[in-house]
N, C-alpha and C positions, 0 to 999 in steps of 0.2 A: 604149473606155480612154484611147486617144489621142487621137481626137476630142473628147471631152470634157476634156481638159487643155488642147488646141489653143485650143478655144472660151472657156476661163477666161482662158488668156493674151491674145487678143484684147480679151476684154473689160477686162482690166486695163489693157492699151495706150489703149484708147478712154478710160477713164475718165481718165487722165493728161492727154489733149489737152483744153486749157482752151476750144478753138475751132475751129470751122472756116470755112474761106473758098468763098465760092461767086460764079459770075457770074449775074447776073442781068438781063432786059430788060426796059424800062418800056414797058407793053402799053397803059395806060390813064392820063391825068391826072385824070378826074373821073369815078368816084374812083380815086385812086392807085391804081395796081396793076402790082408786079413779078414776072414770070415767072421761075423760076430751073429747072423742067423742065417736059416736056411736061404733068406732071400738078400740079405746086405754082403755083399764084399768090397772092402775099402780098398783102395788102390794108394799107392806111395802120396797122391798128390794131397790127399785127405788124413795124412798120419803124419805125427810127430814124435820126436824121440828128445830125452835127455843128450847134453852132451857128452861125447865119448861113446856112444851107443850109434851104432849105424845096421843097416841091413842087414848086413854080414854076421852079425852079433847073434841070430836068430837061425832055426833050421826049419824046413817043412816040419809041420806035427806041435809044434812050439803053441803052448797054450799063453795067450797074453792077458794083463789085467788094462784095462783101457779106460780111459777119463775123457768125456767129451763136456765139452762147454755147454750150458744151457743153449738152445736156438741155435747152437753151430754148427758146422759140418766137420770141424777138425777135431781129432781123436789124438789125446797124447798118450804113447805108448807107457804106462808106468812101471812096469816089470815082467817077467816071467811068472806064470803062476805054477807053482809048486808044492810038492806034499812036504810033509812034516816028518 
């Protein structure tokens, strides 16, 4: 009973989060692909960028900050991850 209640509470919490953020790495420019973990590689049709930004703005090895809408499969590239 406790585990069922815990799972329901976790599901409610997840549903309230409008988006999740991820780090990714550009692994290919042609075709444009971003890897976010060992198994997940995002192709161009799953990625969106801000106006004025295109695939040519990036190079292989760039680390990116991505935002994914909850429940969706589209990722918005927010920016490159850099050092201070």
